[in-house]
C-alpha distance (Angstrom), angle and dihedral (degrees) to the residues before:
residue distance angle dihedral
M1 . . .
A2 3.77 . .
Q3 3.95 93.0 .
N4 3.76 111.4 108.0
V5 3.81 96.7 -132.7
G6 3.72 94.6 175.8
V7 3.80 92.1 65.7
L8 3.74 92.8 41.2
R9 3.85 91.9 52.0
Q10 3.86 88.4 52.8
F11 3.78 89.0 59.3
L12 3.78 91.1 44.2
D13 3.74 93.8 49.0
A14 3.88 89.3 54.2
Y15 3.74 94.0 50.3
P16 3.78 114.9 95.9
A17 3.88 97.2 -131.9
T18 3.79 137.4 75.3
Q19 3.80 121.2 -100.4
N20 3.79 85.6 -111.8
D21 3.74 89.2 59.5
I22 3.72 93.4 48.0
A23 3.85 89.2 49.6
R24 3.70 90.6 53.8
K25 3.86 92.0 48.8
L26 3.89 86.6 52.4
G27 3.72 90.4 51.5
I28 3.83 96.9 -116.3
N29 3.82 136.2 100.4
Y30 3.70 125.2 -95.5
T31 3.78 92.4 -108.7
S32 3.73 93.1 55.5
F33 3.78 90.4 48.2
S34 3.78 92.9 49.1
R35 3.74 91.5 50.2
K36 3.81 90.6 51.1
L37 3.82 91.1 49.2
N38 3.77 90.0 50.9
G39 3.82 92.1 49.8
E40 3.84 96.0 -113.2
R41 3.71 90.3 120.0
K42 3.86 135.6 15.3
F43 3.72 127.0 -111.9
T44 3.73 114.9 -121.3
I45 3.74 120.9 -117.6
E46 3.86 88.4 -107.9
E47 3.81 93.4 50.4
A48 3.81 93.1 47.5
L49 3.78 91.4 50.0
K50 3.85 92.0 48.4
L51 3.69 90.9 47.7
A52 3.88 92.3 47.3
E53 3.79 89.4 51.3
L54 3.89 93.5 46.3
L55 3.79 93.5 48.6
Q56 3.80 94.8 37.1
I57 3.80 93.4 -122.7
N58 3.84 112.7 173.7
Y59 3.80 126.0 -134.1
T60 3.77 93.8 -98.6
D61 3.85 94.3 51.8
F62 3.83 87.9 42.8
K63 3.75 93.6 57.7
Q64 3.86 91.0 43.9
I65 3.89 91.0 51.1
W66 3.81 100.1 41.9
G67 3.87 106.7 13.8
N68 3.86 102.9 168.9
D69 3.84 93.8 -30.2
L70 3.81 100.6 112.3
K71 3.71 129.9 118.7
N72 3.78 112.6 -124.8
Y73 3.80 120.3 -156.2
D74 3.83 101.9 -156.8
């Protein structure tokens, strides 16, 4: 798992909504969101970008969290 979940969790903890609310805003269910947070599945590029916008994650932190570990649906 290349995702730096610790950094991502810091942003999630500071956000005033539940993980279920965040999952809904990403257009996925809570189970999928949880699996992605736990590294069982990868975030898509679109999900990562939406999450970064929602949590106001800057480019440097975005690269630290995801690096090259995103699933691309070409």
